N, CA, C and O atoms as a Maestro MAE file, in Angstrom:
{
 s_m_m2io_version
 :::
 2.0.0
}

f_m_ct {
 s_m_title
 :::
 protein
 m_atom[360] {
  # First column is atom index #
  i_m_mmod_type
  r_m_x_coord
  r_m_y_coord
  r_m_z_coord
  i_m_residue_number
  s_m_chain_name
  s_m_pdb_residue_name
  s_m_pdb_atom_name
  i_m_atomic_number
  :::
  1 25 98.679 106.821 67.367 1 A "MET " " N  " 7
  2 3 99.700 106.612 68.447 1 A "MET " " CA " 6
  3 2 99.132 107.419 69.723 1 A "MET " " C  " 6
  4 15 98.521 108.487 69.736 1 A "MET " " O  " 8
  5 25 99.453 106.728 70.609 2 A "ALA " " N  " 7
  6 3 99.206 107.109 72.201 2 A "ALA " " CA " 6
  7 2 100.386 107.309 72.890 2 A "ALA " " C  " 6
  8 15 101.480 106.826 72.599 2 A "ALA " " O  " 8
  9 25 100.083 108.155 73.959 3 A "GLU " " N  " 7
  10 3 101.388 108.198 74.910 3 A "GLU " " CA " 6
  11 2 101.316 106.923 75.849 3 A "GLU " " C  " 6
  12 15 100.288 106.542 76.409 3 A "GLU " " O  " 8
  13 25 102.490 106.356 75.933 4 A "VAL " " N  " 7
  14 3 102.802 105.139 76.934 4 A "VAL " " CA " 6
  15 2 103.137 105.813 78.160 4 A "VAL " " C  " 6
  16 15 103.957 106.730 78.179 4 A "VAL " " O  " 8
  17 25 102.444 105.333 79.341 5 A "LEU " " N  " 7
  18 3 102.705 105.860 80.674 5 A "LEU " " CA " 6
  19 2 103.311 104.628 81.428 5 A "LEU " " C  " 6
  20 15 102.924 103.460 81.365 5 A "LEU " " O  " 8
  21 25 104.275 105.113 82.107 6 A "GLN " " N  " 7
  22 3 105.045 104.185 82.999 6 A "GLN " " CA " 6
  23 2 104.140 103.910 84.203 6 A "GLN " " C  " 6
  24 15 103.457 104.802 84.706 6 A "GLN " " O  " 8
  25 25 104.154 102.679 84.639 7 A "PRO " " N  " 7
  26 3 103.064 102.166 85.559 7 A "PRO " " CA " 6
  27 2 103.473 103.222 87.045 7 A "PRO " " C  " 6
  28 15 102.589 103.597 87.815 7 A "PRO " " O  " 8
  29 25 104.623 103.498 87.190 8 A "HIS " " N  " 7
  30 3 104.997 104.244 88.448 8 A "HIS " " CA " 6
  31 2 104.378 105.593 88.437 8 A "HIS " " C  " 6
  32 15 104.381 106.300 89.445 8 A "HIS " " O  " 8
  33 25 103.804 105.990 87.221 9 A "ARG " " N  " 7
  34 3 103.235 107.412 87.110 9 A "ARG " " CA " 6
  35 2 101.727 107.230 86.935 9 A "ARG " " C  " 6
  36 15 101.148 108.197 86.440 9 A "ARG " " O  " 8
  37 25 101.075 106.290 87.216 10 A "GLN " " N  " 7
  38 3 99.829 106.096 87.055 10 A "GLN " " CA " 6
  39 2 98.972 107.039 88.165 10 A "GLN " " C  " 6
  40 15 97.842 107.459 87.916 10 A "GLN " " O  " 8
  41 25 99.577 107.264 89.234 11 A "SER " " N  " 7
  42 3 98.858 108.000 90.419 11 A "SER " " CA " 6
  43 2 98.914 109.583 89.875 11 A "SER " " C  " 6
  44 15 98.338 110.423 90.567 11 A "SER " " O  " 8
  45 25 99.570 109.994 88.693 12 A "GLU " " N  " 7
  46 3 99.515 111.258 88.281 12 A "GLU " " CA " 6
  47 2 98.211 111.447 87.723 12 A "GLU " " C  " 6
  48 15 97.721 112.574 87.797 12 A "GLU " " O  " 8
  49 25 97.583 110.538 87.186 13 A "ILE " " N  " 7
  50 3 96.270 110.801 86.471 13 A "ILE " " CA " 6
  51 2 95.203 111.463 87.236 13 A "ILE " " C  " 6
  52 15 94.900 110.909 88.293 13 A "ILE " " O  " 8
  53 25 94.585 112.514 86.925 14 A "PRO " " N  " 7
  54 3 93.758 113.144 87.890 14 A "PRO " " CA " 6
  55 2 92.516 112.520 88.123 14 A "PRO " " C  " 6
  56 15 91.906 112.580 89.191 14 A "PRO " " O  " 8
  57 25 92.067 111.785 86.883 15 A "GLN " " N  " 7
  58 3 90.601 110.846 87.277 15 A "GLN " " CA " 6
  59 2 91.001 109.841 88.281 15 A "GLN " " C  " 6
  60 15 90.316 109.497 89.244 15 A "GLN " " O  " 8
  61 25 92.160 109.407 87.974 16 A "LEU " " N  " 7
  62 3 92.259 108.050 89.061 16 A "LEU " " CA " 6
  63 2 92.488 108.539 90.555 16 A "LEU " " C  " 6
  64 15 92.182 107.874 91.544 16 A "LEU " " O  " 8
  65 25 93.118 109.900 90.575 17 A "ARG " " N  " 7
  66 3 93.049 110.429 92.094 17 A "ARG " " CA " 6
  67 2 91.893 110.915 92.498 17 A "ARG " " C  " 6
  68 15 91.667 111.038 93.702 17 A "ARG " " O  " 8
  69 25 91.021 111.253 91.587 18 A "HIS " " N  " 7
  70 3 89.560 111.831 92.143 18 A "HIS " " CA " 6
  71 2 88.733 110.715 92.564 18 A "HIS " " C  " 6
  72 15 87.977 110.792 93.532 18 A "HIS " " O  " 8
  73 25 88.904 109.408 91.658 19 A "ARG " " N  " 7
  74 3 88.153 108.091 92.172 19 A "ARG " " CA " 6
  75 2 88.709 107.523 93.198 19 A "ARG " " C  " 6
  76 15 88.071 106.587 93.679 19 A "ARG " " O  " 8
  77 25 89.929 107.858 93.798 20 A "GLU " " N  " 7
  78 3 90.353 107.251 94.941 20 A "GLU " " CA " 6
  79 2 90.848 105.797 94.550 20 A "GLU " " C  " 6
  80 15 90.733 104.845 95.322 20 A "GLU " " O  " 8
  81 25 91.379 105.710 93.358 21 A "PHE " " N  " 7
  82 3 91.806 104.362 92.679 21 A "PHE " " CA " 6
  83 2 92.795 103.643 93.482 21 A "PHE " " C  " 6
  84 15 92.867 102.424 93.640 21 A "PHE " " O  " 8
  85 25 93.629 104.653 94.023 22 A "PHE " " N  " 7
  86 3 94.962 104.206 94.850 22 A "PHE " " CA " 6
  87 2 94.920 104.305 96.318 22 A "PHE " " C  " 6
  88 15 94.919 105.441 96.794 22 A "PHE " " O  " 8
  89 25 94.886 103.337 97.074 23 A "GLU " " N  " 7
  90 3 94.517 103.106 98.617 23 A "GLU " " CA " 6
  91 2 95.975 103.130 99.089 23 A "GLU " " C  " 6
  92 15 96.880 102.592 98.451 23 A "GLU " " O  " 8
  93 25 96.164 103.848 100.353 24 A "PRO " " N  " 7
  94 3 97.355 103.908 101.188 24 A "PRO " " CA " 6
  95 2 97.262 102.470 101.936 24 A "PRO " " C  " 6
  96 15 96.234 102.125 102.519 24 A "PRO " " O  " 8
  97 25 98.323 101.733 101.875 25 A "VAL " " N  " 7
  98 3 98.550 100.520 102.584 25 A "VAL " " CA " 6
  99 2 99.769 100.565 103.600 25 A "VAL " " C  " 6
  100 15 100.899 100.620 103.115 25 A "VAL " " O  " 8
  101 25 99.606 100.544 105.054 26 A "ALA " " N  " 7
  102 3 100.588 100.792 105.819 26 A "ALA " " CA " 6
  103 2 101.461 99.553 105.970 26 A "ALA " " C  " 6
  104 15 100.852 98.484 105.947 26 A "ALA " " O  " 8
  105 25 102.684 99.516 106.110 27 A "HIS " " N  " 7
  106 3 103.318 98.148 106.374 27 A "HIS " " CA " 6
  107 2 104.378 98.427 107.586 27 A "HIS " " C  " 6
  108 15 104.927 99.514 107.763 27 A "HIS " " O  " 8
  109 25 104.573 97.264 108.388 28 A "PRO " " N  " 7
  110 3 105.305 97.459 109.498 28 A "PRO " " CA " 6
  111 2 106.824 97.743 109.278 28 A "PRO " " C  " 6
  112 15 107.462 98.325 110.155 28 A "PRO " " O  " 8
  113 25 107.416 97.330 108.097 29 A "ILE " " N  " 7
  114 3 108.835 97.460 107.837 29 A "ILE " " CA " 6
  115 2 108.866 98.559 106.684 29 A "ILE " " C  " 6
  116 15 109.539 99.560 106.933 29 A "ILE " " O  " 8
  117 25 108.289 98.503 105.586 30 A "ASN " " N  " 7
  118 3 108.420 99.476 104.618 30 A "ASN " " CA " 6
  119 2 107.423 100.641 104.746 30 A "ASN " " C  " 6
  120 15 106.406 100.554 105.433 30 A "ASN " " O  " 8
  121 25 107.752 101.683 104.081 31 A "PRO " " N  " 7
  122 3 106.978 102.933 104.229 31 A "PRO " " CA " 6
  123 2 105.648 102.447 103.742 31 A "PRO " " C  " 6
  124 15 105.564 101.401 103.097 31 A "PRO " " O  " 8
  125 25 104.627 103.170 104.033 32 A "THR " " N  " 7
  126 3 103.210 103.102 103.581 32 A "THR " " CA " 6
  127 2 103.136 103.466 101.811 32 A "THR " " C  " 6
  128 15 103.532 104.511 101.294 32 A "THR " " O  " 8
  129 25 102.573 102.393 101.165 33 A "ALA " " N  " 7
  130 3 102.391 102.415 99.532 33 A "ALA " " CA " 6
  131 2 101.194 102.688 99.398 33 A "ALA " " C  " 6
  132 15 100.342 102.669 100.286 33 A "ALA " " O  " 8
  133 25 101.027 103.010 98.069 34 A "ARG " " N  " 7
  134 3 99.736 103.248 97.524 34 A "ARG " " CA " 6
  135 2 99.474 102.117 96.536 34 A "ARG " " C  " 6
  136 15 100.239 101.889 95.599 34 A "ARG " " O  " 8
  137 25 98.313 101.385 96.790 35 A "HIS " " N  " 7
  138 3 97.877 100.048 95.851 35 A "HIS " " CA " 6
  139 2 96.933 100.362 95.146 35 A "HIS " " C  " 6
  140 15 96.077 101.088 95.651 35 A "HIS " " O  " 8
  141 25 96.773 99.904 93.696 36 A "SER " " N  " 7
  142 3 95.650 100.005 93.094 36 A "SER " " CA " 6
  143 2 94.514 99.211 93.487 36 A "SER " " C  " 6
  144 15 94.676 98.121 94.035 36 A "SER " " O  " 8
  145 25 93.298 99.721 93.225 37 A "THR " " N  " 7
  146 3 92.049 98.896 93.504 37 A "THR " " CA " 6
  147 2 91.567 98.210 92.306 37 A "THR " " C  " 6
  148 15 92.273 97.874 91.355 37 A "THR " " O  " 8
  149 25 90.297 98.029 92.431 38 A "VAL " " N  " 7
  150 3 89.526 97.348 91.092 38 A "VAL " " CA " 6
  151 2 88.903 98.641 90.427 38 A "VAL " " C  " 6
  152 15 88.532 99.619 91.077 38 A "VAL " " O  " 8
  153 25 88.830 98.519 88.986 39 A "PRO " " N  " 7
  154 3 88.275 99.623 88.092 39 A "PRO " " CA " 6
  155 2 86.893 100.085 88.444 39 A "PRO " " C  " 6
  156 15 86.557 101.217 88.093 39 A "PRO " " O  " 8
  157 25 86.098 99.356 89.071 40 A "ALA " " N  " 7
  158 3 84.744 99.726 89.325 40 A "ALA " " CA " 6
  159 2 84.345 99.894 90.849 40 A "ALA " " C  " 6
  160 15 84.943 99.207 91.677 40 A "ALA " " O  " 8
  161 25 83.515 100.638 91.189 41 A "ARG " " N  " 7
  162 3 82.861 100.802 92.416 41 A "ARG " " CA " 6
  163 2 81.456 100.123 92.498 41 A "ARG " " C  " 6
  164 15 80.599 100.257 91.624 41 A "ARG " " O  " 8
  165 25 81.330 99.505 93.445 42 A "TYR " " N  " 7
  166 3 79.892 98.790 93.687 42 A "TYR " " CA " 6
  167 2 79.259 99.104 94.997 42 A "TYR " " C  " 6
  168 15 79.797 98.965 96.095 42 A "TYR " " O  " 8
  169 25 78.038 99.551 94.758 43 A "SER " " N  " 7
  170 3 77.406 100.173 95.946 43 A "SER " " CA " 6
  171 2 77.168 99.165 97.137 43 A "SER " " C  " 6
  172 15 77.103 99.595 98.289 43 A "SER " " O  " 8
  173 25 77.054 97.974 96.887 44 A "ALA " " N  " 7
  174 3 77.179 97.057 98.212 44 A "ALA " " CA " 6
  175 2 78.711 96.471 98.228 44 A "ALA " " C  " 6
  176 15 79.041 95.486 98.889 44 A "ALA " " O  " 8
  177 25 79.461 97.117 97.521 45 A "GLY " " N  " 7
  178 3 80.998 96.556 97.914 45 A "GLY " " CA " 6
  179 2 81.640 97.132 99.004 45 A "GLY " " C  " 6
  180 15 81.183 98.124 99.573 45 A "GLY " " O  " 8
  181 25 82.634 96.597 99.321 46 A "PRO " " N  " 7
  182 3 83.695 97.354 100.428 46 A "PRO " " CA " 6
  183 2 84.100 98.614 100.225 46 A "PRO " " C  " 6
  184 15 84.297 98.933 99.053 46 A "PRO " " O  " 8
  185 25 84.278 99.427 101.078 47 A "GLY " " N  " 7
  186 3 84.831 100.698 100.825 47 A "GLY " " CA " 6
  187 2 86.508 100.763 100.507 47 A "GLY " " C  " 6
  188 15 87.091 101.626 99.851 47 A "GLY " " O  " 8
  189 25 87.051 99.651 101.139 48 A "ARG " " N  " 7
  190 3 88.659 99.604 100.906 48 A "ARG " " CA " 6
  191 2 88.723 98.177 100.580 48 A "ARG " " C  " 6
  192 15 88.071 97.294 101.138 48 A "ARG " " O  " 8
  193 25 89.719 98.001 99.453 49 A "TYR " " N  " 7
  194 3 89.934 96.663 99.024 49 A "TYR " " CA " 6
  195 2 91.098 96.143 99.776 49 A "TYR " " C  " 6
  196 15 91.107 94.995 100.220 49 A "TYR " " O  " 8
  197 25 92.077 96.969 99.924 50 A "HIS " " N  " 7
  198 3 93.367 96.528 100.777 50 A "HIS " " CA " 6
  199 2 93.232 96.829 102.329 50 A "HIS " " C  " 6
  200 15 93.356 97.933 102.860 50 A "HIS " " O  " 8
  201 25 93.001 95.840 102.833 51 A "ARG " " N  " 7
  202 3 92.867 96.147 104.551 51 A "ARG " " CA " 6
  203 2 94.066 95.911 105.253 51 A "ARG " " C  " 6
  204 15 94.260 96.525 106.302 51 A "ARG " " O  " 8
  205 25 94.926 95.083 104.812 52 A "THR " " N  " 7
  206 3 96.180 94.649 105.383 52 A "THR " " CA " 6
  207 2 97.217 94.639 104.759 52 A "THR " " C  " 6
  208 15 96.981 94.594 103.552 52 A "THR " " O  " 8
  209 25 98.431 94.663 105.029 53 A "HIS " " N  " 7
  210 3 99.793 94.590 104.313 53 A "HIS " " CA " 6
  211 2 100.013 93.034 103.867 53 A "HIS " " C  " 6
  212 15 99.410 92.124 104.434 53 A "HIS " " O  " 8
  213 25 100.825 92.840 102.925 54 A "ALA " " N  " 7
  214 3 101.342 91.469 102.454 54 A "ALA " " CA " 6
  215 2 101.894 90.794 103.668 54 A "ALA " " C  " 6
  216 15 102.526 91.459 104.489 54 A "ALA " " O  " 8
  217 25 101.706 89.589 103.821 55 A "PRO " " N  " 7
  218 3 102.246 89.122 105.181 55 A "PRO " " CA " 6
  219 2 104.000 89.048 104.892 55 A "PRO " " C  " 6
  220 15 104.673 89.027 103.862 55 A "PRO " " O  " 8
  221 25 104.295 89.023 106.190 56 A "LEU " " N  " 7
  222 3 105.911 89.037 106.185 56 A "LEU " " CA " 6
  223 2 106.299 87.556 105.967 56 A "LEU " " C  " 6
  224 15 105.508 86.615 106.040 56 A "LEU " " O  " 8
  225 25 107.617 87.471 105.691 57 A "LEU " " N  " 7
  226 3 108.222 86.420 105.458 57 A "LEU " " CA " 6
  227 2 108.325 85.510 106.931 57 A "LEU " " C  " 6
  228 15 108.940 85.895 107.926 57 A "LEU " " O  " 8
  229 25 107.652 84.352 106.828 58 A "GLY " " N  " 7
  230 3 107.687 83.475 107.899 58 A "GLY " " CA " 6
  231 2 106.459 84.042 108.977 58 A "GLY " " C  " 6
  232 15 106.540 83.686 110.153 58 A "GLY " " O  " 8
  233 25 105.522 84.778 108.619 59 A "GLN " " N  " 7
  234 3 104.723 85.479 109.524 59 A "GLN " " CA " 6
  235 2 103.596 84.214 110.029 59 A "GLN " " C  " 6
  236 15 103.143 84.157 111.173 59 A "GLN " " O  " 8
  237 25 103.267 83.257 108.952 60 A "ASP " " N  " 7
  238 3 102.207 82.355 109.268 60 A "ASP " " CA " 6
  239 2 103.050 80.839 109.737 60 A "ASP " " C  " 6
  240 15 102.365 79.855 110.019 60 A "ASP " " O  " 8
  241 25 104.352 80.782 109.779 61 A "ASN " " N  " 7
  242 3 104.786 79.628 109.825 61 A "ASN " " CA " 6
  243 2 104.306 78.707 110.960 61 A "ASN " " C  " 6
  244 15 103.998 77.542 110.709 61 A "ASN " " O  " 8
  245 25 104.238 79.200 112.179 62 A "HIS " " N  " 7
  246 3 103.567 78.440 113.306 62 A "HIS " " CA " 6
  247 2 102.375 77.894 113.182 62 A "HIS " " C  " 6
  248 15 102.083 76.743 113.506 62 A "HIS " " O  " 8
  249 25 101.486 78.904 112.595 63 A "ALA " " N  " 7
  250 3 100.021 78.370 112.470 63 A "ALA " " CA " 6
  251 2 99.892 77.373 111.314 63 A "ALA " " C  " 6
  252 15 99.086 76.443 111.342 63 A "ALA " " O  " 8
  253 25 100.668 77.596 110.369 64 A "VAL " " N  " 7
  254 3 100.670 76.487 109.314 64 A "VAL " " CA " 6
  255 2 101.031 75.103 109.623 64 A "VAL " " C  " 6
  256 15 100.390 74.074 109.415 64 A "VAL " " O  " 8
  257 25 102.395 75.306 110.258 65 A "LEU " " N  " 7
  258 3 102.939 74.076 110.762 65 A "LEU " " CA " 6
  259 2 102.298 73.328 111.836 65 A "LEU " " C  " 6
  260 15 102.396 72.106 111.952 65 A "LEU " " O  " 8
  261 25 101.634 74.091 112.623 66 A "ALA " " N  " 7
  262 3 100.536 73.389 113.552 66 A "ALA " " CA " 6
  263 2 99.368 72.800 113.216 66 A "ALA " " C  " 6
  264 15 98.757 71.950 113.864 66 A "ALA " " O  " 8
  265 25 99.036 73.361 112.013 67 A "GLU " " N  " 7
  266 3 97.769 73.018 111.139 67 A "GLU " " CA " 6
  267 2 98.279 71.623 110.786 67 A "GLU " " C  " 6
  268 15 97.586 70.653 111.096 67 A "GLU " " O  " 8
  269 25 99.329 71.475 110.221 68 A "LEU " " N  " 7
  270 3 99.891 70.258 109.452 68 A "LEU " " CA " 6
  271 2 100.354 69.131 110.667 68 A "LEU " " C  " 6
  272 15 100.854 68.069 110.296 68 A "LEU " " O  " 8
  273 25 100.203 69.354 111.859 69 A "GLY " " N  " 7
  274 3 100.413 68.435 112.671 69 A "GLY " " CA " 6
  275 2 102.014 68.568 113.556 69 A "GLY " " C  " 6
  276 15 102.467 67.717 114.321 69 A "GLY " " O  " 8
  277 25 102.518 69.601 113.260 70 A "TYR " " N  " 7
  278 3 103.986 69.787 113.778 70 A "TYR " " CA " 6
  279 2 103.773 70.234 115.356 70 A "TYR " " C  " 6
  280 15 102.884 71.073 115.503 70 A "TYR " " O  " 8
  281 25 104.384 69.847 116.442 71 A "SER " " N  " 7
  282 3 104.456 70.152 117.732 71 A "SER " " CA " 6
  283 2 105.156 71.600 117.588 71 A "SER " " C  " 6
  284 15 105.714 71.973 116.556 71 A "SER " " O  " 8
  285 25 105.043 72.398 118.823 72 A "ALA " " N  " 7
  286 3 105.911 73.487 119.075 72 A "ALA " " CA " 6
  287 2 107.455 73.105 119.240 72 A "ALA " " C  " 6
  288 15 108.356 73.887 118.934 72 A "ALA " " O  " 8
  289 25 107.620 72.114 119.638 73 A "GLU " " N  " 7
  290 3 109.102 71.665 119.982 73 A "GLU " " CA " 6
  291 2 109.806 71.318 118.434 73 A "GLU " " C  " 6
  292 15 110.981 71.556 118.157 73 A "GLU " " O  " 8
  293 25 108.848 70.730 117.551 74 A "GLU " " N  " 7
  294 3 109.362 70.552 116.191 74 A "GLU " " CA " 6
  295 2 109.458 71.732 115.362 74 A "GLU " " C  " 6
  296 15 110.407 71.844 114.586 74 A "GLU " " O  " 8
  297 25 108.581 72.608 115.450 75 A "VAL " " N  " 7
  298 3 108.645 73.778 114.855 75 A "VAL " " CA " 6
  299 2 109.951 74.558 115.299 75 A "VAL " " C  " 6
  300 15 110.769 75.057 114.526 75 A "VAL " " O  " 8
  301 25 109.997 74.574 116.613 76 A "ALA " " N  " 7
  302 3 111.439 75.150 117.119 76 A "ALA " " CA " 6
  303 2 112.655 74.715 116.651 76 A "ALA " " C  " 6
  304 15 113.616 75.467 116.490 76 A "ALA " " O  " 8
  305 25 112.657 73.141 116.349 77 A "ALA " " N  " 7
  306 3 113.719 72.402 115.836 77 A "ALA " " CA " 6
  307 2 113.961 72.821 114.236 77 A "ALA " " C  " 6
  308 15 115.095 72.999 113.791 77 A "ALA " " O  " 8
  309 25 112.864 72.944 113.504 78 A "LEU " " N  " 7
  310 3 113.010 73.395 112.173 78 A "LEU " " CA " 6
  311 2 113.552 74.945 112.070 78 A "LEU " " C  " 6
  312 15 114.209 75.266 111.079 78 A "LEU " " O  " 8
  313 25 113.300 75.797 112.992 79 A "GLU " " N  " 7
  314 3 113.893 77.020 112.898 79 A "GLU " " CA " 6
  315 2 115.200 77.207 113.293 79 A "GLU " " C  " 6
  316 15 115.923 78.059 112.776 79 A "GLU " " O  " 8
  317 25 115.586 76.391 114.267 80 A "ARG " " N  " 7
  318 3 116.952 76.267 114.797 80 A "ARG " " CA " 6
  319 2 117.848 75.649 113.729 80 A "ARG " " C  " 6
  320 15 119.015 76.031 113.640 80 A "ARG " " O  " 8
  321 25 117.373 74.736 112.935 81 A "ASP " " N  " 7
  322 3 118.211 74.266 111.858 81 A "ASP " " CA " 6
  323 2 118.067 75.073 110.369 81 A "ASP " " C  " 6
  324 15 118.535 74.700 109.293 81 A "ASP " " O  " 8
  325 25 117.409 76.085 110.600 82 A "GLY " " N  " 7
  326 3 117.284 77.036 109.511 82 A "GLY " " CA " 6
  327 2 116.425 76.711 108.203 82 A "GLY " " C  " 6
  328 15 116.527 77.256 107.104 82 A "GLY " " O  " 8
  329 25 115.518 75.647 108.606 83 A "VAL " " N  " 7
  330 3 114.545 74.930 107.495 83 A "VAL " " CA " 6
  331 2 113.460 76.011 107.261 83 A "VAL " " C  " 6
  332 15 112.961 76.241 106.159 83 A "VAL " " O  " 8
  333 25 113.176 76.590 108.305 84 A "VAL " " N  " 7
  334 3 111.959 77.785 108.188 84 A "VAL " " CA " 6
  335 2 112.410 78.981 109.177 84 A "VAL " " C  " 6
  336 15 113.163 78.796 110.133 84 A "VAL " " O  " 8
  337 25 111.979 79.952 108.904 85 A "GLY " " N  " 7
  338 3 112.242 81.175 109.614 85 A "GLY " " CA " 6
  339 2 111.650 82.424 108.926 85 A "GLY " " C  " 6
  340 15 110.925 82.366 107.934 85 A "GLY " " O  " 8
  341 25 112.053 83.628 109.587 86 A "GLY " " N  " 7
  342 3 111.569 84.875 109.027 86 A "GLY " " CA " 6
  343 2 112.596 85.925 108.631 86 A "GLY " " C  " 6
  344 15 112.388 87.136 108.558 86 A "GLY " " O  " 8
  345 25 113.672 85.319 108.398 87 A "THR " " N  " 7
  346 3 114.938 86.196 107.877 87 A "THR " " CA " 6
  347 2 115.395 85.377 106.609 87 A "THR " " C  " 6
  348 15 115.567 84.162 106.511 87 A "THR " " O  " 8
  349 25 115.546 86.379 105.659 88 A "PRO " " N  " 7
  350 3 116.003 85.702 104.223 88 A "PRO " " CA " 6
  351 2 117.578 85.426 104.291 88 A "PRO " " C  " 6
  352 15 118.350 86.224 104.822 88 A "PRO " " O  " 8
  353 25 117.943 84.341 103.763 89 A "HIS " " N  " 7
  354 3 119.165 83.932 103.626 89 A "HIS " " CA " 6
  355 2 119.923 84.528 102.404 89 A "HIS " " C  " 6
  356 15 119.729 83.937 101.341 89 A "HIS " " O  " 8
  357 25 120.623 85.434 102.386 90 A "LEU " " N  " 7
  358 3 120.974 86.040 101.217 90 A "LEU " " CA " 6
  359 2 122.486 85.534 100.879 90 A "LEU " " C  " 6
  360 15 123.057 85.932 99.864 90 A "LEU " " O  " 8
  :::
 }
 m_bond[359] {
  # First column is bond index #
  i_m_from
  i_m_to
  i_m_order
  :::
  1 1 2 1
  2 2 3 1
  3 3 4 2
  4 3 5 1
  5 5 6 1
  6 6 7 1
  7 7 8 2
  8 7 9 1
  9 9 10 1
  10 10 11 1
  11 11 12 2
  12 11 13 1
  13 13 14 1
  14 14 15 1
  15 15 16 2
  16 15 17 1
  17 17 18 1
  18 18 19 1
  19 19 20 2
  20 19 21 1
  21 21 22 1
  22 22 23 1
  23 23 24 2
  24 23 25 1
  25 25 26 1
  26 26 27 1
  27 27 28 2
  28 27 29 1
  29 29 30 1
  30 30 31 1
  31 31 32 2
  32 31 33 1
  33 33 34 1
  34 34 35 1
  35 35 36 2
  36 35 37 1
  37 37 38 1
  38 38 39 1
  39 39 40 2
  40 39 41 1
  41 41 42 1
  42 42 43 1
  43 43 44 2
  44 43 45 1
  45 45 46 1
  46 46 47 1
  47 47 48 2
  48 47 49 1
  49 49 50 1
  50 50 51 1
  51 51 52 2
  52 51 53 1
  53 53 54 1
  54 54 55 1
  55 55 56 2
  56 55 57 1
  57 57 58 1
  58 58 59 1
  59 59 60 2
  60 59 61 1
  61 61 62 1
  62 62 63 1
  63 63 64 2
  64 63 65 1
  65 65 66 1
  66 66 67 1
  67 67 68 2
  68 67 69 1
  69 69 70 1
  70 70 71 1
  71 71 72 2
  72 71 73 1
  73 73 74 1
  74 74 75 1
  75 75 76 2
  76 75 77 1
  77 77 78 1
  78 78 79 1
  79 79 80 2
  80 79 81 1
  81 81 82 1
  82 82 83 1
  83 83 84 2
  84 83 85 1
  85 85 86 1
  86 86 87 1
  87 87 88 2
  88 87 89 1
  89 89 90 1
  90 90 91 1
  91 91 92 2
  92 91 93 1
  93 93 94 1
  94 94 95 1
  95 95 96 2
  96 95 97 1
  97 97 98 1
  98 98 99 1
  99 99 100 2
  100 99 101 1
  101 101 102 1
  102 102 103 1
  103 103 104 2
  104 103 105 1
  105 105 106 1
  106 106 107 1
  107 107 108 2
  108 107 109 1
  109 109 110 1
  110 110 111 1
  111 111 112 2
  112 111 113 1
  113 113 114 1
  114 114 115 1
  115 115 116 2
  116 115 117 1
  117 117 118 1
  118 118 119 1
  119 119 120 2
  120 119 121 1
  121 121 122 1
  122 122 123 1
  123 123 124 2
  124 123 125 1
  125 125 126 1
  126 126 127 1
  127 127 128 2
  128 127 129 1
  129 129 130 1
  130 130 131 1
  131 131 132 2
  132 131 133 1
  133 133 134 1
  134 134 135 1
  135 135 136 2
  136 135 137 1
  137 137 138 1
  138 138 139 1
  139 139 140 2
  140 139 141 1
  141 141 142 1
  142 142 143 1
  143 143 144 2
  144 143 145 1
  145 145 146 1
  146 146 147 1
  147 147 148 2
  148 147 149 1
  149 149 150 1
  150 150 151 1
  151 151 152 2
  152 151 153 1
  153 153 154 1
  154 154 155 1
  155 155 156 2
  156 155 157 1
  157 157 158 1
  158 158 159 1
  159 159 160 2
  160 159 161 1
  161 161 162 1
  162 162 163 1
  163 163 164 2
  164 163 165 1
  165 165 166 1
  166 166 167 1
  167 167 168 2
  168 167 169 1
  169 169 170 1
  170 170 171 1
  171 171 172 2
  172 171 173 1
  173 173 174 1
  174 174 175 1
  175 175 176 2
  176 175 177 1
  177 177 178 1
  178 178 179 1
  179 179 180 2
  180 179 181 1
  181 181 182 1
  182 182 183 1
  183 183 184 2
  184 183 185 1
  185 185 186 1
  186 186 187 1
  187 187 188 2
  188 187 189 1
  189 189 190 1
  190 190 191 1
  191 191 192 2
  192 191 193 1
  193 193 194 1
  194 194 195 1
  195 195 196 2
  196 195 197 1
  197 197 198 1
  198 198 199 1
  199 199 200 2
  200 199 201 1
  201 201 202 1
  202 202 203 1
  203 203 204 2
  204 203 205 1
  205 205 206 1
  206 206 207 1
  207 207 208 2
  208 207 209 1
  209 209 210 1
  210 210 211 1
  211 211 212 2
  212 211 213 1
  213 213 214 1
  214 214 215 1
  215 215 216 2
  216 215 217 1
  217 217 218 1
  218 218 219 1
  219 219 220 2
  220 219 221 1
  221 221 222 1
  222 222 223 1
  223 223 224 2
  224 223 225 1
  225 225 226 1
  226 226 227 1
  227 227 228 2
  228 227 229 1
  229 229 230 1
  230 230 231 1
  231 231 232 2
  232 231 233 1
  233 233 234 1
  234 234 235 1
  235 235 236 2
  236 235 237 1
  237 237 238 1
  238 238 239 1
  239 239 240 2
  240 239 241 1
  241 241 242 1
  242 242 243 1
  243 243 244 2
  244 243 245 1
  245 245 246 1
  246 246 247 1
  247 247 248 2
  248 247 249 1
  249 249 250 1
  250 250 251 1
  251 251 252 2
  252 251 253 1
  253 253 254 1
  254 254 255 1
  255 255 256 2
  256 255 257 1
  257 257 258 1
  258 258 259 1
  259 259 260 2
  260 259 261 1
  261 261 262 1
  262 262 263 1
  263 263 264 2
  264 263 265 1
  265 265 266 1
  266 266 267 1
  267 267 268 2
  268 267 269 1
  269 269 270 1
  270 270 271 1
  271 271 272 2
  272 271 273 1
  273 273 274 1
  274 274 275 1
  275 275 276 2
  276 275 277 1
  277 277 278 1
  278 278 279 1
  279 279 280 2
  280 279 281 1
  281 281 282 1
  282 282 283 1
  283 283 284 2
  284 283 285 1
  285 285 286 1
  286 286 287 1
  287 287 288 2
  288 287 289 1
  289 289 290 1
  290 290 291 1
  291 291 292 2
  292 291 293 1
  293 293 294 1
  294 294 295 1
  295 295 296 2
  296 295 297 1
  297 297 298 1
  298 298 299 1
  299 299 300 2
  300 299 301 1
  301 301 302 1
  302 302 303 1
  303 303 304 2
  304 303 305 1
  305 305 306 1
  306 306 307 1
  307 307 308 2
  308 307 309 1
  309 309 310 1
  310 310 311 1
  311 311 312 2
  312 311 313 1
  313 313 314 1
  314 314 315 1
  315 315 316 2
  316 315 317 1
  317 317 318 1
  318 318 319 1
  319 319 320 2
  320 319 321 1
  321 321 322 1
  322 322 323 1
  323 323 324 2
  324 323 325 1
  325 325 326 1
  326 326 327 1
  327 327 328 2
  328 327 329 1
  329 329 330 1
  330 330 331 1
  331 331 332 2
  332 331 333 1
  333 333 334 1
  334 334 335 1
  335 335 336 2
  336 335 337 1
  337 337 338 1
  338 338 339 1
  339 339 340 2
  340 339 341 1
  341 341 342 1
  342 342 343 1
  343 343 344 2
  344 343 345 1
  345 345 346 1
  346 346 347 1
  347 347 348 2
  348 347 349 1
  349 349 350 1
  350 350 351 1
  351 351 352 2
  352 351 353 1
  353 353 354 1
  354 354 355 1
  355 355 356 2
  356 355 357 1
  357 357 358 1
  358 358 359 1
  359 359 360 2
  :::
 }
}
């Protein structure tokens, strides 16, 4: 038998803390969160694995739709009609 560890308590393991297994990731809306990294360190690898926060809802809409050929006016119409946007509809 072995002890079962809840995922949210992994940061309490001294070895993982010492290895800096968890990296802080700032977010523009939510508080800074600690994300797990990969279990191995590589001499030629990056010092940090999480460089940016997860994208916000709708953050890349304009760029993606422009790449698909939509004009700025068409994107504005899609936003106005509620087809795309950055606010969840609950």
